[in-house]
N, C-alpha and C positions, 0 to 999 in steps of 0.2 A: 715646310712641313712641321717644324718644331715650334716656330715662332707664334702661330695662331692659338694653340692650346694653352701655352705659356701666356700669352696676353690676356686670353679669357679668363684664366685662373686668377692672374693678378687683378682684373677688373672685378671679378666676382669677390674676391677677399677684401679688396680695397673698399668697395662699397659697402659690402656687409659691415666692415668695421666702421665705416662712418654711419651707417644706419643705426648701430648699436650705441653709438656716442650722442648723436643728435637727439634731443628730447622730442618726444612724438608729437608731430603735428601733420595733418593730412596733406598739405601743400609742401610742407618742408621735408618730411621723411619719405612721402610717397613715392617721388621720382627716384630717390636714392635706393629705395628698396626694389623698385622695378628694374632698374640697372643690374643690381645684384642678381636678381632672379633671371634677367636675359642673359647674363655671362655665365651663370649656372646651368641653365637650360642648354645653351648652345654648346657648353663644353661637355656636358652629359650625352648629348645627341652625337657629338664628334666622336666619343668613346664607343657609343653603341653602333656607329658606322663601321667600326673594325670588324664587327661580327655579322652585320646583315647589310644586304644589298637591297635597298628599298628605294622607290622612285622619290625625286626631289619633293614632291607634295607631302610626303610623309614627314620629312624633316623640317619643312616649312610651317606645316601644322603643329608639330611638336613645339617649335620655337614660339609661335604665336600663343598657344595654349599655356605655356610655361609663365607667361605674363598676363595674359587676358582674364584668367580666372579670378584675378583680384578685382575686377568690375563688380563682383559680388559686394564688395566693401561699400560701394557708392549707395547701392539698395539699403545696405544696413545702416549707414549713416542717416540716411532719409528716412529711416523707420519703417522701410517697406517689408522688412523681414521679421518685425516684431521685436520684443526685447529678448535678447539672448546673450549669454556669457561668451566671451571670446570671439574667435573667427565665426563667420557664417557657416551654417551646416552644409553648404555646398562645398566647403573645403573638407571633404570626407570622401572615403572610398566609394560612398554611394553614388557620387557623380561619375567616377571613374568606371564602375561597373556599368552605369547607363550608357556610357559612350561605347565601352566595349560591346555591350549588347547590340547597340545600334551598328558598330562596325560589322558585327557577325550577320546581321541582317541585310546590310546594304553592301552589294557587292561592287556597285560603282563608287561608293565613297569610302569603302573600307580602309585605303591607305590613310587618307586624311584622317579619319576618325581614330584609327589605331595610334597615328602619330599625336594626335591631341591627347589621347589616354596616357601616353608616355611623357608628354610635356607635363600634365597635371601631376603625375607621380614624382617628377623630378622638383616641381614647384613645392608640393607638400613636404617633400624630404628636407628642403631647406627652411620651410616655415616651422618644422619640428624643431630644428636646431636653433631657432630664435628664442627659444625657451618660452616662458608664460606669454600669452595664455595658451599656447600649444594649439593642437589641431585634433578635433574629435574625429579621429580616422574612422572609428567603428559606428557612428551615428548611422541609423536610429537604434542600433543594438545596445550601444553604451554611449554615455555622455561624457566618458572620461576623455581628458585631453591629452594627447601624447606630447611629450617635450624631451629635449636633449639639449646638451650643452654646445658651446662653439666648437669644442673638440670633434663633434659629430660631423659639422659642417667641413671643418678643416680636412678630416679624414676623407670625406666624400670627395672634396675638391682635389685633393692629392691623388686619390685613386684615379678618378676620371683622367686627370692629366698625365699620370703615369701610364695608365693603359693606352692612351693615344699616342703617346711618345715611344713607347717601348714596341707596342706591336706594329704601329706604322713604320718605324724604322727598321724593325726586323722583317716586315712583310709576312706576319703571321696573324691570323690563320691564312693559309694559302688560298682557301676559298671561302666566301662568305655565304651565309644562308639567303638565299633569293626569295624576296617577299613581295607580294601585291604586284607582280609583272608577269607577262606572258612568257611562256618557257622561251628559251633562246632557240633560234631557228637552227635546225640540223643542217650541218654542211654537206654538201653533195660533191663527190668526185666529178670532175668535167669528163665529158664523154671521151673514149678512146678513139683516136683517130685510125684511118686505114692504114697509114704508114707505120704507126706503133704496133698495130695488129700483125702487120706483115713481118716486122722486126722480131716479134716475140715468137 
């Protein structure tokens, strides 16, 4: 119960540290960065699972989205997104809002899309903590890039880990919020037999 979050936290911090030390190169730092994102995304989703009871597809989509959003860098490097400073504008709350709206409109795929939006938020939180060039979170309303120090990422990782370890160990909260699933079936009492009726 405690080994997995500790392992994920160690992976996220170790690969994040390596990513900060290795000179930037797409093929050199790209895989390192993605492993750090994967560890962070998995850890964040584990912490969230302490509070919500969602189907597996929610968490799988969240884990995939926490890494897959970086595919927009490929289009950026190929010049398909035009000349722009810093990370692509698809690294912003605009894409999260689009996914949330799609989740609200699609009952069938709501769990998957909501999980994807969660994974995107975790990804952007780590990107902000990487420092410059930051993330233009409020694009197109603002072109200002949000940045934070390593301390932000360290605090985020420690918080996720502590939440998972403490709450899972103590068994709290006692009940989790049930999302994207049909209501639990109502238990019916078995019929009373004639012998039980006569005894009463």
